[in-house]
N, C-alpha and C positions, 0 to 999 in steps of 0.2 A: 398629826391632821398638817401640820409643816415637814416635807422634810427637804432636807438640800445644804447650799448654802442660803445663806440667808443675812444681808448685810446690814451693818451694822453703823446706817448710813450718816456722813457728817453731815451738818447742817451750814450749807453755802453764807459766809458773811463776807461784805466789805470792808475795807481798812478798818472805817468807822466805824465797824462790828451790827451794822443795819443789815438781815438778812435779804441775801441776793435770789431776789426770785429763778433771773432767767438763767441761773447754774442751776440750781435744786430743779428746772426742769432738764436742762442740761441730764443733769446726774441719772433724774430716773429713768431717760432714755437709754441710757450709757446701760446700765443695769437690765431694763429689756433686751438690748439688741444683746448684749454678751451673757444671756443666761441664767442672772444672779433668778433665787428660786421664790425668795419673799423679799420683801423695802422695809429693817426693821427703824421705824424712823421716830424719832426725838427722846433719843435713847440716850444712857451715856456717854456715845460719840456721837452723838448730836446733840450735844451741848445743854440736855434740859434745865439742869441746874441753875444754869445764868441765863431760862428766860423765864419773863412773866408769863401768868395763866393763858393771857387773850391770844399772846405770841405761839405760845405751848399749844393750844387747841388750834390754834391758826395754819400753823405747820403742821398736824395732822390731817385737817380738811383739803391741805392743797395736796401733799400728797397722792391722796384717796381720788383727787381730782385728778392728778398730770400720770397716773399712775392706771386709771379707768377699767379697771377691770382685767390689765396684763398680765398683773406681777400680786400677788395678796401684801396685804399692807399689815402689820402688826405695828402699834403704836404703844411708842413706849408711856405709860401712868401712874410708874411708879410714886409714890411720893411717902415722910415722913410724919407724915398726917394724915390718917384714915380715912377725913372729910372729905382732904383736899381729892387724894389719890380715887375715891368715887365720884367725887366731881367730873375727875380727869378720862374715870373711864365711859362716863357717860359721856360724854361732849367726844370721845373717842367712834364710841358706836354710833351714834346720833350722826358722823363725819361720813361714816360707811365703811370703818375699819375694820378688817377681818378677827382681828384678834387684838389682846391687848397685852403689853409685856408688862410687869409689878416689882422693881427692883425692894429688896427688904428696907426696911422703916430705916435710913443709915441715921448717925450723930445720939439717937436717943435707948438704943442700945436695948430695945427689950427683951423680956425675956420669953421661951420657945411659947412656953403658952400666947404670949402677948402675938408673937409672929401671926399663930394657927389663927385667934381669935380675927385678928388685921384682916390677911387674906381672905378670912371665911367669911366678913362684913361686906367684902369688895363684890366677892363674888355671888352672894346672895341681892346685893345690892344692885348689878349692873351685869344682864343674863347674858353678855358677848362673853367669848372662850377666853381665858383668863391662861397667863404662862409667868409663872414665877420666874422670881431669874436671885441668884442666890451670886453674889460676889466678898465676900466677907475682906476680901485687901482695899477695897473700896469704901464699904461703908461702916466696919466696927461691930457687924454684926453678924454669925452663923445663922443657917436655918441647918437644922440639921436633917439628917435622913427620917430619924422616927417622925419628924414635923411635917416633914412630904411626905411621906407614906400618912398619915393622919388628912392632907391635903386632898389626897389625889382620890378621895372619898368624895367628892363636892364635884359634881356634874361636870360644871363649864371650867373649871381648872382643868387642863389639857395637856401642861405641859412643863419643863424647867430649864434652863438655863442654867448650866451648872458652869461657873465659871470661878470652880477654886482650882481648875486644874490636876486635884488630885483623881489619878485613872480606878484608883483601887474603891476610891470612896465614888464616884460616880459610874463605876461596874456594877456598887451594891446597890445604886439606886435603881440599874436597869433592870437589875435582878429581882426587889422588893416591888418596886412600881414601874413598869416597863408593859403591864399590860393592862393598867388602866389611868397612862398620858404616860407622853411623849419624852422623852431624856434628850436632849440638846447643851452640845458644851457651849461653854463660852469662852473657851482658852483656845486660841488656834494653834501653840505649839503642841495639846498635845487633840487637839480634835479629828486627827486622822484615826488616830486609836481606838478613841473612844468610839466613833462612826465602824468600826470597825466589830466593836465589842457589842454594839445594838444600840448605840443612840442615833437619832433619824438626821443630824445634822447640825451647823452649825452658824450658833450667832454669830457673827465674825468680823471685825475691825479689817486682817488681811482684805477681805474682798472689795472693800473699796479702792483699792488700785489694782488687784488682780479679780476682778469678777470673775474671767470664763476658765482661766484655772480652777480657782478654789469651786469651781462650779464641778467643775469633770473630776476633782480630786474629790469633791463631797460623794459622788455618782459613785467611781469605779469603791469606794469603801462600802456606799449601801450595798452595793452587788454580791462585795465580799471577796474583790480585784485588789487584795494585798498590792501585787506586786505592779499594777498602771497606777496604783493610790501613792506609792512610795514613788513611784517615777514624778512624776510631776509633785506631790509634797516637796520634793527635795528641794527643787530651786525656788519653794516660795521659803523653804524652813527662815531663811534671813528677813525675811517682812516679817515671819509673825516674831523674830525676835529684834527687829532696829525698830518696828514702828511702836516701839517703848519703851526706848530708850530715855525719852522723854513722859509724862503723862498724859495718858492718850484721852484727847484725840489732839496733844499737839502734833508731834512726828508725820500723824497720818496726812493733816490736813496742809502742812508743806507739801507734803507728796504731791497729793493732789491737784496744788499749785504749781508745783514742776510737773507737773504733768500737762497743764493749760486747762485743769476742771473748772479752778474755782479761786476767786481772790485770795491772797492770801490774809483773810481777818479770820480774828478770833478772838473772846472776849474774856476780860479780865474775870477774876484773877489769872487766869491763862496767858499764856505769852507765846508768841512765833519761838517754832525750836530756834535753841543755842545755833550761832553758826561752828561752833566746833562741831556739833554733830551732824551736819551736814554731808558729807561727805559718809560719811555709816549710812544713814536713808539712803542717798547715791547708789550705794556698792549696792545693798538686798534690786533694790529696783532693775536694777540691772540684771542683775541675775536671774530674778519673775521676765524680763523680757518685755519689763512695761516703761522704760524710759529708754 
């Protein structure tokens, strides 16, 4: 349904933590101009967990308005509360989002049956296209491939963002479910290989700062051109690594501020990138040609 480089968009904030609409407008234009294939608004990288309900829905509506049909918008609407996930997903549908991205319910540690019932309940309540999101390193819950295979039979569950970084596991998902849903990488460091194996794209942190290169790398991998994809990815590998020297989105927001695209704001409990890591991130940006 969605293919290529899909940016996990940051939420630009002023120094006081308020959302900066002017910078948000600039970021959307930046991605439209540079060939990003879809925008994922208010996901992990967008600091969804620090936003209240009204801010969350308001940001989805605003990104849809700014995109103006020029680029698909996928709204992050996951929650550890099934009721809240349904409400956010309904809000996104009413705002005009093209699809929703739903993370596994964090902190509460549901069983596999609980995960299945959670996602089924959201899908049955709201008819918008939905993409599952498995990121056990952040949520303390890991959705098994068996559970994903069960959910793949639900018509409006159209994909999964696999952020495990486990290529063997990702390939199994492609083999078992690829005829019923699209598999996306959620791990920039392994995205090229997973796409070459049959994934349909990458929901990317790196694309925030190197959108054109990520679009071109994903496009090359999608057409099976390993040589071209590898050549592009070689200059991005340091970004894939160094944008995670501290918890995402701390480094990527600092990088975008260095590029003059957003103010330095970030919300507690996240803090600005430690000075000891500035040169590390700058080195990666220079290697990628974005600084």
